[in-house]
PDB file of all heavy atoms in Angstrom:
ATOM      1  N   MET A   1     -42.194  43.608 -87.627  1.00  0.00           N
ATOM      2  CA  MET A   1     -42.277  43.538 -86.163  1.00  0.00           C
ATOM      3  C   MET A   1     -43.582  42.865 -85.725  1.00  0.00           C
ATOM      4  O   MET A   1     -43.585  42.055 -84.796  1.00  0.00           O
ATOM      5  CB  MET A   1     -42.175  44.957 -85.598  1.00  0.00           C
ATOM      6  CG  MET A   1     -42.166  45.014 -84.109  1.00  0.00           C
ATOM      7  SD  MET A   1     -40.665  44.255 -83.469  1.00  0.00           S
ATOM      8  CE  MET A   1     -40.932  44.423 -81.755  1.00  0.00           C
ATOM      9  N   GLY A   2     -44.671  43.205 -86.381  1.00  0.00           N
ATOM     10  CA  GLY A   2     -45.963  42.614 -86.032  1.00  0.00           C
ATOM     11  C   GLY A   2     -45.983  41.115 -86.267  1.00  0.00           C
ATOM     12  O   GLY A   2     -46.582  40.357 -85.492  1.00  0.00           O
ATOM     13  N   THR A   3     -45.310  40.695 -87.342  1.00  0.00           N
ATOM     14  CA  THR A   3     -45.250  39.263 -87.646  1.00  0.00           C
ATOM     15  C   THR A   3     -44.521  38.507 -86.546  1.00  0.00           C
ATOM     16  O   THR A   3     -44.933  37.404 -86.162  1.00  0.00           O
ATOM     17  CB  THR A   3     -44.526  39.045 -88.990  1.00  0.00           C
ATOM     18  OG1 THR A   3     -45.204  39.799 -89.994  1.00  0.00           O
ATOM     19  CG2 THR A   3     -44.512  37.592 -89.381  1.00  0.00           C
ATOM     20  N   ALA A   4     -43.474  39.085 -86.018  1.00  0.00           N
ATOM     21  CA  ALA A   4     -42.711  38.432 -84.949  1.00  0.00           C
ATOM     22  C   ALA A   4     -43.548  38.299 -83.681  1.00  0.00           C
ATOM     23  O   ALA A   4     -43.498  37.266 -82.994  1.00  0.00           O
ATOM     24  CB  ALA A   4     -41.437  39.219 -84.664  1.00  0.00           C
ATOM     25  N   VAL A   5     -44.349  39.296 -83.382  1.00  0.00           N
ATOM     26  CA  VAL A   5     -45.207  39.253 -82.199  1.00  0.00           C
ATOM     27  C   VAL A   5     -46.270  38.166 -82.351  1.00  0.00           C
ATOM     28  O   VAL A   5     -46.498  37.369 -81.433  1.00  0.00           O
ATOM     29  CB  VAL A   5     -45.864  40.636 -81.943  1.00  0.00           C
ATOM     30  CG1 VAL A   5     -46.913  40.552 -80.851  1.00  0.00           C
ATOM     31  CG2 VAL A   5     -44.810  41.667 -81.607  1.00  0.00           C
ATOM     32  N   VAL A   6     -46.902  38.111 -83.514  1.00  0.00           N
ATOM     33  CA  VAL A   6     -47.924  37.093 -83.766  1.00  0.00           C
ATOM     34  C   VAL A   6     -47.295  35.703 -83.726  1.00  0.00           C
ATOM     35  O   VAL A   6     -47.873  34.767 -83.153  1.00  0.00           O
ATOM     36  CB  VAL A   6     -48.624  37.344 -85.121  1.00  0.00           C
ATOM     37  CG1 VAL A   6     -49.512  36.180 -85.502  1.00  0.00           C
ATOM     38  CG2 VAL A   6     -49.426  38.636 -85.076  1.00  0.00           C
ATOM     39  N   LEU A   7     -46.111  35.542 -84.301  1.00  0.00           N
ATOM     40  CA  LEU A   7     -45.415  34.261 -84.277  1.00  0.00           C
ATOM     41  C   LEU A   7     -45.108  33.832 -82.846  1.00  0.00           C
ATOM     42  O   LEU A   7     -45.285  32.661 -82.488  1.00  0.00           O
ATOM     43  CB  LEU A   7     -44.120  34.343 -85.088  1.00  0.00           C
ATOM     44  CG  LEU A   7     -43.287  33.072 -85.152  1.00  0.00           C
ATOM     45  CD1 LEU A   7     -44.060  31.959 -85.830  1.00  0.00           C
ATOM     46  CD2 LEU A   7     -41.993  33.337 -85.897  1.00  0.00           C
ATOM     47  N   ALA A   8     -44.685  34.763 -82.012  1.00  0.00           N
ATOM     48  CA  ALA A   8     -44.392  34.449 -80.614  1.00  0.00           C
ATOM     49  C   ALA A   8     -45.658  34.020 -79.873  1.00  0.00           C
ATOM     50  O   ALA A   8     -45.629  33.071 -79.073  1.00  0.00           O
ATOM     51  CB  ALA A   8     -43.755  35.648 -79.926  1.00  0.00           C
ATOM     52  N   ILE A   9     -46.766  34.671 -80.137  1.00  0.00           N
ATOM     53  CA  ILE A   9     -48.028  34.320 -79.479  1.00  0.00           C
ATOM     54  C   ILE A   9     -48.492  32.932 -79.917  1.00  0.00           C
ATOM     55  O   ILE A   9     -48.891  32.107 -79.086  1.00  0.00           O
ATOM     56  CB  ILE A   9     -49.112  35.384 -79.773  1.00  0.00           C
ATOM     57  CG1 ILE A   9     -48.750  36.698 -79.077  1.00  0.00           C
ATOM     58  CG2 ILE A   9     -50.490  34.904 -79.354  1.00  0.00           C
ATOM     59  CD1 ILE A   9     -49.621  37.867 -79.473  1.00  0.00           C
ATOM     60  N   VAL A  10     -48.402  32.650 -81.207  1.00  0.00           N
ATOM     61  CA  VAL A  10     -48.813  31.344 -81.721  1.00  0.00           C
ATOM     62  C   VAL A  10     -47.904  30.250 -81.168  1.00  0.00           C
ATOM     63  O   VAL A  10     -48.377  29.185 -80.749  1.00  0.00           O
ATOM     64  CB  VAL A  10     -48.824  31.336 -83.261  1.00  0.00           C
ATOM     65  CG1 VAL A  10     -49.000  29.936 -83.815  1.00  0.00           C
ATOM     66  CG2 VAL A  10     -49.919  32.253 -83.786  1.00  0.00           C
ATOM     67  N   ALA A  11     -46.596  30.494 -81.134  1.00  0.00           N
ATOM     68  CA  ALA A  11     -45.652  29.508 -80.603  1.00  0.00           C
ATOM     69  C   ALA A  11     -45.930  29.243 -79.122  1.00  0.00           C
ATOM     70  O   ALA A  11     -45.868  28.099 -78.671  1.00  0.00           O
ATOM     71  CB  ALA A  11     -44.219  29.987 -80.795  1.00  0.00           C
ATOM     72  N   GLY A  12     -46.270  30.274 -78.371  1.00  0.00           N
ATOM     73  CA  GLY A  12     -46.608  30.104 -76.960  1.00  0.00           C
ATOM     74  C   GLY A  12     -47.870  29.277 -76.776  1.00  0.00           C
ATOM     75  O   GLY A  12     -47.935  28.414 -75.898  1.00  0.00           O
ATOM     76  N   ALA A  13     -48.872  29.512 -77.611  1.00  0.00           N
ATOM     77  CA  ALA A  13     -50.119  28.752 -77.524  1.00  0.00           C
ATOM     78  C   ALA A  13     -49.882  27.277 -77.853  1.00  0.00           C
ATOM     79  O   ALA A  13     -50.408  26.389 -77.180  1.00  0.00           O
ATOM     80  CB  ALA A  13     -51.166  29.345 -78.464  1.00  0.00           C
ATOM     81  N   VAL A  14     -49.058  27.015 -78.864  1.00  0.00           N
ATOM     82  CA  VAL A  14     -48.739  25.634 -79.234  1.00  0.00           C
ATOM     83  C   VAL A  14     -47.980  24.950 -78.104  1.00  0.00           C
ATOM     84  O   VAL A  14     -48.257  23.795 -77.756  1.00  0.00           O
ATOM     85  CB  VAL A  14     -47.946  25.595 -80.555  1.00  0.00           C
ATOM     86  CG1 VAL A  14     -47.382  24.212 -80.822  1.00  0.00           C
ATOM     87  CG2 VAL A  14     -48.827  26.044 -81.712  1.00  0.00           C
ATOM     88  N   ALA A  15     -47.034  25.657 -77.511  1.00  0.00           N
ATOM     89  CA  ALA A  15     -46.262  25.082 -76.403  1.00  0.00           C
ATOM     90  C   ALA A  15     -47.166  24.742 -75.220  1.00  0.00           C
ATOM     91  O   ALA A  15     -47.016  23.678 -74.602  1.00  0.00           O
ATOM     92  CB  ALA A  15     -45.157  26.047 -75.975  1.00  0.00           C
ATOM     93  N   LEU A  16     -48.108  25.606 -74.902  1.00  0.00           N
ATOM     94  CA  LEU A  16     -49.039  25.336 -73.803  1.00  0.00           C
ATOM     95  C   LEU A  16     -49.938  24.147 -74.114  1.00  0.00           C
ATOM     96  O   LEU A  16     -50.218  23.331 -73.227  1.00  0.00           O
ATOM     97  CB  LEU A  16     -49.894  26.572 -73.513  1.00  0.00           C
ATOM     98  CG  LEU A  16     -49.173  27.720 -72.810  1.00  0.00           C
ATOM     99  CD1 LEU A  16     -50.103  28.933 -72.714  1.00  0.00           C
ATOM    100  CD2 LEU A  16     -48.699  27.310 -71.439  1.00  0.00           C
ATOM    101  N   ALA A  17     -50.371  24.025 -75.355  1.00  0.00           N
ATOM    102  CA  ALA A  17     -51.220  22.893 -75.739  1.00  0.00           C
ATOM    103  C   ALA A  17     -50.448  21.580 -75.632  1.00  0.00           C
ATOM    104  O   ALA A  17     -50.966  20.595 -75.107  1.00  0.00           O
ATOM    105  CB  ALA A  17     -51.739  23.090 -77.161  1.00  0.00           C
ATOM    106  N   ILE A  18     -49.209  21.578 -76.096  1.00  0.00           N
ATOM    107  CA  ILE A  18     -48.393  20.365 -76.013  1.00  0.00           C
ATOM    108  C   ILE A  18     -48.115  20.007 -74.567  1.00  0.00           C
ATOM    109  O   ILE A  18     -48.191  18.846 -74.172  1.00  0.00           O
ATOM    110  CB  ILE A  18     -47.087  20.543 -76.815  1.00  0.00           C
ATOM    111  CG1 ILE A  18     -47.406  20.604 -78.310  1.00  0.00           C
ATOM    112  CG2 ILE A  18     -46.097  19.427 -76.521  1.00  0.00           C
ATOM    113  CD1 ILE A  18     -46.230  20.968 -79.180  1.00  0.00           C
ATOM    114  N   ARG A  19     -47.815  21.008 -73.751  1.00  0.00           N
ATOM    115  CA  ARG A  19     -47.556  20.766 -72.328  1.00  0.00           C
ATOM    116  C   ARG A  19     -48.780  20.163 -71.647  1.00  0.00           C
ATOM    117  O   ARG A  19     -48.673  19.233 -70.843  1.00  0.00           O
ATOM    118  CB  ARG A  19     -47.156  22.077 -71.656  1.00  0.00           C
ATOM    119  CG  ARG A  19     -46.717  21.910 -70.227  1.00  0.00           C
ATOM    120  CD  ARG A  19     -46.243  23.215 -69.672  1.00  0.00           C
ATOM    121  NE  ARG A  19     -47.067  23.515 -68.526  1.00  0.00           N
ATOM    122  CZ  ARG A  19     -47.190  24.688 -67.970  1.00  0.00           C
ATOM    123  NH1 ARG A  19     -46.557  25.717 -68.454  1.00  0.00           N
ATOM    124  NH2 ARG A  19     -47.943  24.860 -66.923  1.00  0.00           N
ATOM    125  N   SER A  20     -49.958  20.669 -71.989  1.00  0.00           N
ATOM    126  CA  SER A  20     -51.193  20.149 -71.420  1.00  0.00           C
ATOM    127  C   SER A  20     -51.435  18.705 -71.841  1.00  0.00           C
ATOM    128  O   SER A  20     -51.852  17.872 -71.025  1.00  0.00           O
ATOM    129  CB  SER A  20     -52.362  21.025 -71.856  1.00  0.00           C
ATOM    130  OG  SER A  20     -53.572  20.488 -71.423  1.00  0.00           O
ATOM    131  N   MET A  21     -51.163  18.387 -73.110  1.00  0.00           N
ATOM    132  CA  MET A  21     -51.347  17.021 -73.598  1.00  0.00           C
ATOM    133  C   MET A  21     -50.391  16.059 -72.911  1.00  0.00           C
ATOM    134  O   MET A  21     -50.780  14.946 -72.535  1.00  0.00           O
ATOM    135  CB  MET A  21     -51.134  16.970 -75.113  1.00  0.00           C
ATOM    136  CG  MET A  21     -52.256  17.625 -75.881  1.00  0.00           C
ATOM    137  SD  MET A  21     -51.936  17.867 -77.634  1.00  0.00           S
ATOM    138  CE  MET A  21     -51.363  16.286 -78.160  1.00  0.00           C
ATOM    139  N   ILE A  22     -49.142  16.477 -72.691  1.00  0.00           N
ATOM    140  CA  ILE A  22     -48.157  15.632 -72.008  1.00  0.00           C
ATOM    141  C   ILE A  22     -48.579  15.411 -70.560  1.00  0.00           C
ATOM    142  O   ILE A  22     -48.518  14.289 -70.047  1.00  0.00           O
ATOM    143  CB  ILE A  22     -46.751  16.250 -72.101  1.00  0.00           C
ATOM    144  CG1 ILE A  22     -46.251  16.191 -73.545  1.00  0.00           C
ATOM    145  CG2 ILE A  22     -45.774  15.546 -71.167  1.00  0.00           C
ATOM    146  CD1 ILE A  22     -44.982  16.971 -73.790  1.00  0.00           C
ATOM    147  N   LYS A  23     -49.044  16.462 -69.916  1.00  0.00           N
ATOM    148  CA  LYS A  23     -49.490  16.361 -68.518  1.00  0.00           C
ATOM    149  C   LYS A  23     -50.675  15.413 -68.398  1.00  0.00           C
ATOM    150  O   LYS A  23     -50.724  14.578 -67.491  1.00  0.00           O
ATOM    151  CB  LYS A  23     -49.859  17.754 -68.008  1.00  0.00           C
ATOM    152  CG  LYS A  23     -50.206  17.801 -66.555  1.00  0.00           C
ATOM    153  CD  LYS A  23     -50.501  19.223 -66.127  1.00  0.00           C
ATOM    154  CE  LYS A  23     -50.948  19.284 -64.700  1.00  0.00           C
ATOM    155  NZ  LYS A  23     -51.324  20.631 -64.286  1.00  0.00           N
ATOM    156  N   ASP A  24     -51.638  15.522 -69.323  1.00  0.00           N
ATOM    157  CA  ASP A  24     -52.794  14.631 -69.309  1.00  0.00           C
ATOM    158  C   ASP A  24     -52.383  13.183 -69.550  1.00  0.00           C
ATOM    159  O   ASP A  24     -52.906  12.269 -68.913  1.00  0.00           O
ATOM    160  CB  ASP A  24     -53.814  15.052 -70.368  1.00  0.00           C
ATOM    161  CG  ASP A  24     -54.590  16.289 -69.967  1.00  0.00           C
ATOM    162  OD1 ASP A  24     -54.513  16.692 -68.785  1.00  0.00           O
ATOM    163  OD2 ASP A  24     -55.274  16.861 -70.840  1.00  0.00           O
ATOM    164  N   LYS A  25     -51.454  12.956 -70.454  1.00  0.00           N
ATOM    165  CA  LYS A  25     -51.019  11.590 -70.743  1.00  0.00           C
ATOM    166  C   LYS A  25     -50.339  10.977 -69.526  1.00  0.00           C
ATOM    167  O   LYS A  25     -50.558   9.814 -69.205  1.00  0.00           O
ATOM    168  CB  LYS A  25     -50.063  11.580 -71.934  1.00  0.00           C
ATOM    169  CG  LYS A  25     -49.627  10.201 -72.331  1.00  0.00           C
ATOM    170  CD  LYS A  25     -49.371  10.140 -73.805  1.00  0.00           C
ATOM    171  CE  LYS A  25     -48.897   8.785 -74.211  1.00  0.00           C
ATOM    172  NZ  LYS A  25     -49.982   7.900 -74.561  1.00  0.00           N
ATOM    173  N   LYS A  26     -49.530  11.756 -68.816  1.00  0.00           N
ATOM    174  CA  LYS A  26     -48.865  11.251 -67.607  1.00  0.00           C
ATOM    175  C   LYS A  26     -49.882  10.945 -66.512  1.00  0.00           C
ATOM    176  O   LYS A  26     -49.663  10.066 -65.688  1.00  0.00           O
ATOM    177  CB  LYS A  26     -47.843  12.256 -67.100  1.00  0.00           C
ATOM    178  CG  LYS A  26     -46.583  12.288 -67.933  1.00  0.00           C
ATOM    179  CD  LYS A  26     -45.570  13.243 -67.347  1.00  0.00           C
ATOM    180  CE  LYS A  26     -44.304  13.266 -68.187  1.00  0.00           C
ATOM    181  NZ  LYS A  26     -43.317  14.197 -67.637  1.00  0.00           N
ATOM    182  N   ALA A  27     -51.004  11.672 -66.515  1.00  0.00           N
ATOM    183  CA  ALA A  27     -52.051  11.458 -65.517  1.00  0.00           C
ATOM    184  C   ALA A  27     -52.984  10.319 -65.909  1.00  0.00           C
ATOM    185  O   ALA A  27     -53.942  10.027 -65.198  1.00  0.00           O
ATOM    186  CB  ALA A  27     -52.848  12.749 -65.305  1.00  0.00           C
ATOM    187  N   GLY A  28     -52.740   9.694 -67.070  1.00  0.00           N
ATOM    188  CA  GLY A  28     -53.563   8.573 -67.496  1.00  0.00           C
ATOM    189  C   GLY A  28     -54.758   8.962 -68.331  1.00  0.00           C
ATOM    190  O   GLY A  28     -55.619   8.148 -68.613  1.00  0.00           O
ATOM    191  N   LYS A  29     -54.831  10.211 -68.739  1.00  0.00           N
ATOM    192  CA  LYS A  29     -55.935  10.675 -69.570  1.00  0.00           C
ATOM    193  C   LYS A  29     -55.455  10.733 -71.020  1.00  0.00           C
ATOM    194  O   LYS A  29     -54.279  10.841 -71.284  1.00  0.00           O
ATOM    195  CB  LYS A  29     -56.382  12.071 -69.156  1.00  0.00           C
ATOM    196  CG  LYS A  29     -56.845  12.178 -67.731  1.00  0.00           C
ATOM    197  CD  LYS A  29     -57.176  13.604 -67.412  1.00  0.00           C
ATOM    198  CE  LYS A  29     -57.487  13.799 -65.946  1.00  0.00           C
ATOM    199  NZ  LYS A  29     -57.675  15.209 -65.634  1.00  0.00           N
ATOM    200  N   SER A  30     -56.382  10.671 -71.943  1.00  0.00           N
ATOM    201  CA  SER A  30     -56.045  10.866 -73.341  1.00  0.00           C
ATOM    202  C   SER A  30     -57.260  11.394 -74.073  1.00  0.00           C
ATOM    203  O   SER A  30     -58.359  11.419 -73.530  1.00  0.00           O
ATOM    204  CB  SER A  30     -55.566   9.563 -73.982  1.00  0.00           C
ATOM    205  OG  SER A  30     -56.637   8.681 -74.156  1.00  0.00           O
ATOM    206  N   LEU A  31     -57.068  11.802 -75.321  1.00  0.00           N
ATOM    207  CA  LEU A  31     -58.188  12.308 -76.103  1.00  0.00           C
ATOM    208  C   LEU A  31     -59.147  11.187 -76.484  1.00  0.00           C
ATOM    209  O   LEU A  31     -60.343  11.400 -76.592  1.00  0.00           O
ATOM    210  CB  LEU A  31     -57.671  12.988 -77.375  1.00  0.00           C
ATOM    211  CG  LEU A  31     -56.863  14.250 -77.176  1.00  0.00           C
ATOM    212  CD1 LEU A  31     -56.324  14.736 -78.515  1.00  0.00           C
ATOM    213  CD2 LEU A  31     -57.693  15.335 -76.533  1.00  0.00           C
ATOM    214  N   GLN A  32     -58.626   9.983 -76.696  1.00  0.00           N
ATOM    215  CA  GLN A  32     -59.457   8.887 -77.134  1.00  0.00           C
ATOM    216  C   GLN A  32     -60.189   8.222 -75.975  1.00  0.00           C
ATOM    217  O   GLN A  32     -61.295   7.745 -76.142  1.00  0.00           O
ATOM    218  CB  GLN A  32     -58.613   7.812 -77.841  1.00  0.00           C
ATOM    219  CG  GLN A  32     -58.042   8.258 -79.162  1.00  0.00           C
ATOM    220  CD  GLN A  32     -56.778   9.071 -79.014  1.00  0.00           C
ATOM    221  OE1 GLN A  32     -56.116   9.002 -78.003  1.00  0.00           O
ATOM    222  NE2 GLN A  32     -56.463   9.852 -80.011  1.00  0.00           N
ATOM    223  N   CYS A  33     -59.572   8.143 -74.822  1.00  0.00           N
ATOM    224  CA  CYS A  33     -60.154   7.388 -73.727  1.00  0.00           C
ATOM    225  C   CYS A  33     -59.954   8.135 -72.412  1.00  0.00           C
ATOM    226  O   CYS A  33     -58.834   8.442 -72.043  1.00  0.00           O
ATOM    227  CB  CYS A  33     -59.508   6.008 -73.631  1.00  0.00           C
ATOM    228  SG  CYS A  33     -60.165   5.016 -72.292  1.00  0.00           S
ATOM    229  N   GLY A  34     -61.031   8.407 -71.724  1.00  0.00           N
ATOM    230  CA  GLY A  34     -60.936   9.077 -70.444  1.00  0.00           C
ATOM    231  C   GLY A  34     -60.783   8.110 -69.291  1.00  0.00           C
ATOM    232  O   GLY A  34     -60.705   8.507 -68.133  1.00  0.00           O
ATOM    233  N   GLY A  35     -60.736   6.803 -69.574  1.00  0.00           N
ATOM    234  CA  GLY A  35     -60.580   5.804 -68.528  1.00  0.00           C
ATOM    235  C   GLY A  35     -61.893   5.382 -67.887  1.00  0.00           C
ATOM    236  O   GLY A  35     -61.901   4.609 -66.948  1.00  0.00           O
ATOM    237  N   ASP A  36     -63.008   5.883 -68.384  1.00  0.00           N
ATOM    238  CA  ASP A  36     -64.315   5.547 -67.837  1.00  0.00           C
ATOM    239  C   ASP A  36     -64.950   4.471 -68.711  1.00  0.00           C
ATOM    240  O   ASP A  36     -65.591   4.742 -69.714  1.00  0.00           O
ATOM    241  CB  ASP A  36     -65.209   6.791 -67.804  1.00  0.00           C
ATOM    242  CG  ASP A  36     -66.532   6.526 -67.126  1.00  0.00           C
ATOM    243  OD1 ASP A  36     -66.732   5.406 -66.605  1.00  0.00           O
ATOM    244  OD2 ASP A  36     -67.357   7.452 -67.099  1.00  0.00           O
ATOM    245  N   CYS A  37     -64.734   3.218 -68.346  1.00  0.00           N
ATOM    246  CA  CYS A  37     -65.155   2.087 -69.177  1.00  0.00           C
ATOM    247  C   CYS A  37     -66.669   1.954 -69.247  1.00  0.00           C
ATOM    248  O   CYS A  37     -67.193   1.341 -70.172  1.00  0.00           O
ATOM    249  CB  CYS A  37     -64.531   0.803 -68.695  1.00  0.00           C
ATOM    250  SG  CYS A  37     -62.746   0.752 -68.965  1.00  0.00           S
ATOM    251  N   SER A  38     -67.411   2.525 -68.304  1.00  0.00           N
ATOM    252  CA  SER A  38     -68.859   2.438 -68.371  1.00  0.00           C
ATOM    253  C   SER A  38     -69.401   3.267 -69.546  1.00  0.00           C
ATOM    254  O   SER A  38     -70.430   2.955 -70.104  1.00  0.00           O
ATOM    255  CB  SER A  38     -69.487   2.936 -67.071  1.00  0.00           C
ATOM    256  OG  SER A  38     -69.211   4.307 -66.856  1.00  0.00           O
ATOM    257  N   ARG A  39     -68.698   4.300 -69.935  1.00  0.00           N
ATOM    258  CA  ARG A  39     -69.090   5.115 -71.074  1.00  0.00           C
ATOM    259  C   ARG A  39     -68.453   4.648 -72.369  1.00  0.00           C
ATOM    260  O   ARG A  39     -68.977   4.853 -73.443  1.00  0.00           O
ATOM    261  CB  ARG A  39     -68.660   6.568 -70.867  1.00  0.00           C
ATOM    262  CG  ARG A  39     -69.411   7.281 -69.795  1.00  0.00           C
ATOM    263  CD  ARG A  39     -68.940   8.699 -69.786  1.00  0.00           C
ATOM    264  NE  ARG A  39     -69.623   9.500 -68.810  1.00  0.00           N
ATOM    265  CZ  ARG A  39     -69.543  10.809 -68.775  1.00  0.00           C
ATOM    266  NH1 ARG A  39     -68.792  11.435 -69.630  1.00  0.00           N
ATOM    267  NH2 ARG A  39     -70.197  11.479 -67.865  1.00  0.00           N
ATOM    268  N   CYS A  40     -67.276   4.075 -72.262  1.00  0.00           N
ATOM    269  CA  CYS A  40     -66.437   3.809 -73.427  1.00  0.00           C
ATOM    270  C   CYS A  40     -66.974   2.676 -74.293  1.00  0.00           C
ATOM    271  O   CYS A  40     -67.013   2.779 -75.497  1.00  0.00           O
ATOM    272  CB  CYS A  40     -65.027   3.471 -72.948  1.00  0.00           C
ATOM    273  SG  CYS A  40     -63.837   3.250 -74.261  1.00  0.00           S
ATOM    274  N   GLY A  41     -67.287   1.573 -73.693  1.00  0.00           N
ATOM    275  CA  GLY A  41     -67.726   0.431 -74.474  1.00  0.00           C
ATOM    276  C   GLY A  41     -66.590  -0.496 -74.865  1.00  0.00           C
ATOM    277  O   GLY A  41     -66.704  -1.240 -75.831  1.00  0.00           O
ATOM    278  N   GLY A  42     -65.473  -0.421 -74.172  1.00  0.00           N
ATOM    279  CA  GLY A  42     -64.385  -1.354 -74.420  1.00  0.00           C
ATOM    280  C   GLY A  42     -63.261  -0.854 -75.288  1.00  0.00           C
ATOM    281  O   GLY A  42     -62.954  -1.451 -76.310  1.00  0.00           O
ATOM    282  N   CYS A  43     -62.652   0.237 -74.925  1.00  0.00           N
ATOM    283  CA  CYS A  43     -61.572   0.782 -75.754  1.00  0.00           C
ATOM    284  C   CYS A  43     -60.226   0.165 -75.406  1.00  0.00           C
ATOM    285  O   CYS A  43     -59.272   0.295 -76.143  1.00  0.00           O
ATOM    286  CB  CYS A  43     -61.493   2.294 -75.611  1.00  0.00           C
ATOM    287  SG  CYS A  43     -61.203   2.879 -73.942  1.00  0.00           S
ATOM    288  N   HIS A  44     -60.107  -0.529 -74.269  1.00  0.00           N
ATOM    289  CA  HIS A  44     -58.821  -1.153 -73.914  1.00  0.00           C
ATOM    290  C   HIS A  44     -58.990  -2.457 -73.253  1.00  0.00           C
ATOM    291  O   HIS A  44     -59.846  -3.168 -73.270  1.00  0.00           O
ATOM    292  CB  HIS A  44     -57.921  -0.264 -73.069  1.00  0.00           C
ATOM    293  CG  HIS A  44     -58.573   0.442 -71.931  1.00  0.00           C
ATOM    294  ND1 HIS A  44     -58.202   0.279 -70.647  1.00  0.00           N
ATOM    295  CD2 HIS A  44     -59.578   1.342 -71.894  1.00  0.00           C
ATOM    296  CE1 HIS A  44     -58.910   1.059 -69.860  1.00  0.00           C
ATOM    297  NE2 HIS A  44     -59.757   1.716 -70.614  1.00  0.00           N
TER     298      HIS A  44
END
C-alpha cells in the first residue's frame, strides 16, 4: 500500500513538471534560452 502511495506522489510530481515545461514552451520560454539576447550571446 505504501508503495502505491509513493508511486502516485511521484507520478503527480512528474506530471506537474511536464505540464510546466509545456506551458513554458508555449509561452516562448525554454531551459536553454530565456529570449534575452543581451545575456545570451547569440543562441538563435
